[in-house]
VEXDREN-2710 file (C-alpha; in Angstrom, 1 decimal):
% VEXDREN-2710
k/r/px/py/pz
1/UNK/182.8/71.8/70.2
2/UNK/183.7/75.1/71.1
3/UNK/180.7/77.3/72.8
4/UNK/180.2/81.0/72.5
5/UNK/182.0/83.5/75.0
6/UNK/179.7/85.9/77.4
7/UNK/181.4/88.7/75.3
8/UNK/180.0/87.3/71.8
9/UNK/176.6/86.6/73.6
10/UNK/176.5/90.4/74.6
11/UNK/177.6/91.6/71.3
12/UNK/174.7/89.8/69.9
13/UNK/172.3/90.8/71.9
14/UNK/173.1/94.1/71.5
15/UNK/172.9/93.6/67.7
16/UNK/169.5/92.1/68.1
17/UNK/168.2/95.0/70.3
18/UNK/169.4/97.3/67.8
19/UNK/167.5/95.9/64.8
20/UNK/164.5/95.4/67.1
21/UNK/164.4/99.1/68.1
22/UNK/164.8/100.2/64.6
23/UNK/162.0/98.0/63.1
24/UNK/159.7/99.4/66.4
25/UNK/160.4/102.8/65.3
26/UNK/159.5/102.4/61.8
27/UNK/156.4/100.7/62.9
28/UNK/155.5/103.6/65.0
29/UNK/156.4/106.1/62.1
30/UNK/154.0/104.2/59.8
31/UNK/151.5/104.1/62.7
32/UNK/151.8/107.9/63.0
33/UNK/151.5/108.4/59.4
34/UNK/148.6/106.5/58.9
35/UNK/147.0/107.7/62.2
36/UNK/147.8/111.6/60.4
37/UNK/146.5/110.3/57.0
38/UNK/143.1/108.6/58.1
39/UNK/142.5/111.6/60.2
40/UNK/142.6/114.1/57.6
41/UNK/140.8/111.8/55.2
42/UNK/137.8/111.9/58.1
43/UNK/138.2/115.6/58.0
44/UNK/137.7/115.8/54.6
45/UNK/134.9/113.1/54.3
46/UNK/133.4/115.6/57.1
47/UNK/133.8/118.6/55.3
48/UNK/132.7/117.3/51.8
49/UNK/129.4/115.6/53.0
50/UNK/128.6/118.7/55.1
51/UNK/128.7/121.2/51.8
52/UNK/126.9/118.8/50.1
53/UNK/123.9/118.7/52.3
54/UNK/123.8/122.5/53.7
55/UNK/124.5/123.5/49.5
56/UNK/121.4/121.6/48.4
57/UNK/119.3/124.0/51.0
58/UNK/121.2/127.1/50.3
59/UNK/120.7/126.6/46.7
60/UNK/117.0/126.0/47.3
61/UNK/116.4/129.3/50.0
62/UNK/113.5/131.1/49.0
63/UNK/112.5/128.6/46.0
64/UNK/109.1/127.7/45.1
65/UNK/107.8/124.9/42.7
66/UNK/106.2/127.4/40.7
67/UNK/109.1/129.9/39.9
68/UNK/109.8/132.9/41.7
69/UNK/107.9/135.1/39.4
70/UNK/104.8/134.2/41.3
71/UNK/103.2/136.8/43.5
72/UNK/103.6/135.7/47.2
73/UNK/100.5/136.3/49.5
74/UNK/100.7/135.5/53.0
75/UNK/97.3/134.1/54.4
76/UNK/98.2/133.5/58.1
77/UNK/97.4/135.7/60.7
78/UNK/100.9/135.9/62.1
79/UNK/102.3/137.0/58.8
80/UNK/103.6/140.3/60.3
81/UNK/105.5/138.9/63.0
82/UNK/109.8/138.9/62.7
83/UNK/109.5/134.9/61.6
84/UNK/106.7/134.2/58.9
85/UNK/107.3/137.7/57.4
86/UNK/110.9/136.6/56.4
87/UNK/109.9/133.8/54.3
88/UNK/109.6/136.0/51.1
89/UNK/113.4/137.0/51.8
90/UNK/114.4/133.4/51.2
91/UNK/117.4/133.4/53.8
92/UNK/118.4/135.1/57.3
93/UNK/121.7/134.9/58.6
94/UNK/123.2/135.6/61.9
95/UNK/126.7/136.8/63.3
96/UNK/128.5/135.0/65.9
97/UNK/127.4/137.5/68.6
98/UNK/123.8/137.5/67.4
99/UNK/121.2/135.3/68.6
100/UNK/119.1/133.3/66.4
101/UNK/115.5/132.9/67.9
102/UNK/114.5/129.9/69.2
103/UNK/118.3/128.2/69.4
104/UNK/119.8/128.8/72.7
105/UNK/123.8/129.8/73.1
106/UNK/125.7/127.8/75.4
107/UNK/127.4/124.6/76.4
108/UNK/124.5/122.1/76.3
109/UNK/124.0/119.2/73.8
110/UNK/122.8/120.6/70.5
111/UNK/123.2/124.0/71.7
112/UNK/124.5/126.4/69.5
113/UNK/128.7/127.2/70.6
114/UNK/129.5/130.4/71.3
115/UNK/131.2/132.5/68.8
116/UNK/129.9/130.8/65.7
117/UNK/127.3/131.9/62.7
118/UNK/124.0/130.7/61.9
119/UNK/121.5/130.8/58.9
120/UNK/117.7/130.4/58.4
121/UNK/116.8/129.1/55.0
122/UNK/113.0/129.0/54.0
123/UNK/112.3/126.2/51.6
124/UNK/108.7/125.2/50.1
125/UNK/109.7/122.3/48.3
126/UNK/108.6/119.2/50.4
127/UNK/106.7/116.8/48.4
128/UNK/104.2/118.0/45.8
129/UNK/100.3/117.4/45.7
130/UNK/98.5/118.2/42.4
131/UNK/95.7/120.7/42.6
132/UNK/92.5/118.9/41.1
133/UNK/89.7/121.6/41.7
134/UNK/89.2/124.7/43.5
135/UNK/86.5/126.5/42.2
136/UNK/85.4/128.7/45.2
137/UNK/87.8/130.8/47.1
138/UNK/86.6/129.0/50.1
139/UNK/87.6/126.3/52.2
140/UNK/88.0/123.0/50.2
141/UNK/91.2/122.7/47.8
142/UNK/91.0/119.2/46.4
143/UNK/94.3/117.1/45.7
144/UNK/95.1/113.9/44.3
145/UNK/96.3/112.9/47.3
146/UNK/97.0/113.8/50.9
147/UNK/99.9/111.6/51.7
148/UNK/102.4/113.1/53.8
149/UNK/99.7/116.1/55.0
150/UNK/98.1/116.9/58.1
151/UNK/96.2/119.4/60.0
152/UNK/97.9/122.2/61.3
153/UNK/100.8/121.8/58.5
154/UNK/102.1/125.3/56.9
155/UNK/101.8/124.8/53.1
156/UNK/102.0/126.7/49.6
157/UNK/99.5/126.3/46.9
158/UNK/100.8/127.8/43.7
159/UNK/100.6/128.6/39.8
160/UNK/103.0/130.4/37.7
161/UNK/100.5/133.5/38.6
162/UNK/100.3/133.2/42.4
163/UNK/101.9/131.5/45.3
164/UNK/99.5/131.4/48.9
165/UNK/100.8/130.3/52.0
166/UNK/98.3/129.0/54.3
167/UNK/97.8/126.7/57.2
168/UNK/95.8/123.4/56.6
169/UNK/92.8/123.3/58.8
170/UNK/91.7/119.7/58.2
171/UNK/91.4/117.1/55.8
172/UNK/88.8/115.6/53.9
173/UNK/88.2/112.7/51.4
174/UNK/89.1/115.1/48.5
175/UNK/92.0/117.2/49.9
176/UNK/92.6/119.8/52.5
177/UNK/90.5/122.5/54.1
178/UNK/91.8/126.1/54.9
179/UNK/89.3/127.6/57.3
180/UNK/89.9/130.9/59.0
181/UNK/91.2/131.0/62.4
182/UNK/91.8/127.9/64.1
183/UNK/95.3/126.8/66.0
184/UNK/98.2/129.1/66.0
185/UNK/99.1/130.5/63.7
186/UNK/96.1/130.0/61.7
187/UNK/94.7/131.5/58.8
188/UNK/93.5/135.1/58.6
189/UNK/90.2/134.1/56.5
190/UNK/89.1/131.0/54.5
191/UNK/89.1/133.0/51.4
192/UNK/92.2/132.7/49.1
193/UNK/93.0/136.0/47.8
194/UNK/95.0/137.6/45.4
195/UNK/95.8/140.7/47.0
196/UNK/99.1/141.4/49.0
197/UNK/99.1/141.6/52.1
198/UNK/95.9/139.8/52.2
199/UNK/93.1/141.8/54.2
200/UNK/90.8/138.9/55.1
201/UNK/87.8/141.1/54.9
202/UNK/85.6/137.9/54.2
203/UNK/83.3/136.4/51.4
204/UNK/82.2/139.9/50.4
205/UNK/85.6/141.3/49.7
206/UNK/86.9/141.5/46.0
207/UNK/89.9/139.9/46.0
208/UNK/88.9/136.2/45.6
209/UNK/91.0/133.8/44.2
210/UNK/90.4/130.4/42.4
211/UNK/93.3/128.0/42.0
212/UNK/91.1/125.7/39.2
213/UNK/88.3/126.8/37.5
214/UNK/85.7/129.5/38.1
215/UNK/82.2/128.5/39.5
216/UNK/81.8/131.0/42.1
217/UNK/81.3/134.9/41.7
218/UNK/83.5/135.3/44.6
219/UNK/86.2/134.6/42.4
220/UNK/87.2/137.9/41.1
221/UNK/90.5/135.9/39.4
222/UNK/90.8/132.6/38.7
223/UNK/93.3/130.3/36.6
224/UNK/93.1/127.4/34.3
225/UNK/96.8/126.7/35.1
226/UNK/98.5/123.9/36.8
227/UNK/98.5/124.3/40.4
228/UNK/100.5/122.2/43.1
229/UNK/100.7/122.2/46.9
230/UNK/103.9/121.8/49.0
231/UNK/104.6/121.9/52.7
232/UNK/106.5/125.1/53.7
233/UNK/109.2/125.1/56.0
234/UNK/112.4/126.7/57.6
235/UNK/115.6/125.2/58.4
236/UNK/118.3/126.6/60.2
237/UNK/122.0/126.0/60.4
238/UNK/124.2/126.1/63.2
239/UNK/127.5/124.7/64.9
240/UNK/126.4/123.0/68.4
241/UNK/128.0/121.2/71.1
242/UNK/127.5/117.7/70.6
243/UNK/127.5/116.6/74.7
244/UNK/130.6/114.5/73.4
245/UNK/133.1/117.3/74.5
246/UNK/133.0/118.6/71.1
247/UNK/131.6/120.3/68.4
248/UNK/129.6/119.4/65.3
249/UNK/127.2/120.7/62.3
250/UNK/123.5/120.8/63.0
251/UNK/120.5/120.7/61.0
252/UNK/117.2/121.7/62.7
253/UNK/113.8/122.5/61.3
254/UNK/112.4/125.7/62.6
255/UNK/108.4/126.3/63.4
256/UNK/106.3/129.0/64.5
257/UNK/103.1/128.1/66.1
258/UNK/102.7/130.6/68.8
259/UNK/102.0/133.5/66.5
260/UNK/105.1/135.1/68.0
261/UNK/108.3/136.6/66.9
262/UNK/110.0/133.6/68.4
263/UNK/110.1/130.3/66.8
264/UNK/110.7/127.0/67.8
265/UNK/113.3/124.8/67.3
266/UNK/112.4/121.2/66.5
267/UNK/114.6/117.8/65.8
268/UNK/118.3/119.2/65.4
269/UNK/120.1/116.7/63.8
270/UNK/123.8/116.1/64.3
271/UNK/125.0/116.0/60.2
272/UNK/128.9/115.9/60.9
273/UNK/130.8/115.3/63.7
274/UNK/134.3/117.5/64.4
275/UNK/133.0/120.5/62.7
276/UNK/134.1/123.2/65.3
277/UNK/133.4/126.6/63.4
278/UNK/131.2/128.0/60.8
279/UNK/131.7/131.5/59.3
280/UNK/129.0/132.7/56.7
281/UNK/129.6/135.8/54.3
282/UNK/126.8/136.9/51.7
283/UNK/126.7/138.6/48.6
284/UNK/123.8/140.6/47.0
285/UNK/122.9/141.5/43.7
286/UNK/124.9/144.6/42.6
287/UNK/127.1/144.2/45.4
288/UNK/130.6/144.7/45.5
289/UNK/131.7/141.4/47.2
290/UNK/130.7/139.2/50.1
291/UNK/130.0/140.7/53.7
292/UNK/128.9/139.7/57.4
293/UNK/125.1/139.2/58.1
294/UNK/125.3/142.2/60.1
295/UNK/125.8/144.2/56.8
296/UNK/123.2/143.0/54.6
297/UNK/120.3/145.8/53.9
298/UNK/118.1/143.7/52.3
299/UNK/117.9/139.5/52.4
300/UNK/115.8/139.4/49.4
301/UNK/118.5/140.6/47.0
302/UNK/121.0/137.9/48.5
303/UNK/122.1/135.7/45.3
304/UNK/125.1/133.9/47.0
305/UNK/126.8/132.8/50.2
306/UNK/130.3/132.0/51.1
307/UNK/130.4/129.2/53.3
308/UNK/133.9/128.4/55.6
309/UNK/133.9/125.4/57.8
310/UNK/136.8/124.3/60.1
311/UNK/137.1/120.7/60.5
312/UNK/139.0/119.2/63.5
313/UNK/140.3/115.5/63.9
314/UNK/137.9/113.7/66.5
315/UNK/138.7/110.7/69.3
316/UNK/137.5/107.6/67.5
317/UNK/139.2/104.3/66.9
318/UNK/142.0/106.6/67.0
319/UNK/143.0/109.6/69.6
320/UNK/145.9/111.1/71.4
321/UNK/148.8/112.1/69.6
322/UNK/147.7/110.0/66.6
323/UNK/144.8/112.8/66.0
324/UNK/147.4/115.5/66.4
325/UNK/149.7/117.7/64.5
326/UNK/153.5/118.6/65.2
327/UNK/152.0/121.7/67.3
328/UNK/150.4/119.1/69.7
329/UNK/146.8/120.1/68.6
330/UNK/144.0/118.3/67.0
331/UNK/144.8/118.4/63.0
332/UNK/142.1/120.9/61.5
333/UNK/141.4/122.2/58.0
334/UNK/139.7/125.1/57.4
335/UNK/137.5/124.9/54.0
336/UNK/135.9/127.4/52.1
337/UNK/132.9/126.9/49.5
338/UNK/130.6/129.5/47.8
339/UNK/127.1/128.7/46.9
340/UNK/124.7/130.5/44.6
341/UNK/121.3/130.8/45.3
342/UNK/119.6/129.1/42.6
343/UNK/116.3/131.4/42.5
344/UNK/117.8/134.8/42.3
345/UNK/118.9/136.4/39.1
346/UNK/122.5/137.9/38.6
347/UNK/124.1/135.2/40.6
348/UNK/127.7/136.0/40.5
END
């Protein structure tokens, strides 16, 4: 039997190396394509979920369960402060260089990122409790249930004629109390009124309002229509640093129990990782197009918001050049979405 020469062996090894190199290159190429596709899928999923959740809040800005045509009366002592007075406006935007009161701008976790826009959305749609009885303007409002309610909550009770904002001062076996004074911001008086702004003059004033029935001489106006109570809240959307070296989209609850113009930011929740920028523009009723927040003259006329999000690939199971494009930077996409404010007429 004749063996294999050294030259033949070297040629065979060289050919094997060529085949292995070709297969390895094909594998690495396929892995890079898969990684890029997976990164883009994650970017698309992050932007989709961000728009889905954020759009729900924007659509409901300034919304009331009883309809926006009812007269809004604010019974709070701090109703004239910069923050509470804005509930009737429905929303309020902040340009990238404008401070959003209550949210620090900086590099800390959940702090607002420099150069990004933010928006406050005022909502009255948290739960719902039917009014059973309210036959005097004073302190007791009987409900079908008090589940989810607590003393100190800011609430709205409304029918098709009036929407009254007040602070729940306590609970009893039948419903809630709305006494005057109390913890900040507190009610300016215990009587519900139909005058706007409420003068809170006391039991002798001529503006007493009863939500359900009329058995008191102090009920100058009364209603037999169904009425409902919901909690009032403000949601702030902004881009924040996530503490992992990147940025994320945050949704936070805003409260103001200090009677001041600067609210407190409560429970910022990270909605989507990798959202590095958000730019917002607004269209007002009768306006020619979308403008920046600084150009909005009256927020109560804004009927649509244009949202542009920038989403970047983030390191997770994949990292390094597997989430990068041909320019060496992380893959990113800019996505724009227009959301109409549902309770405003003449939307687009």
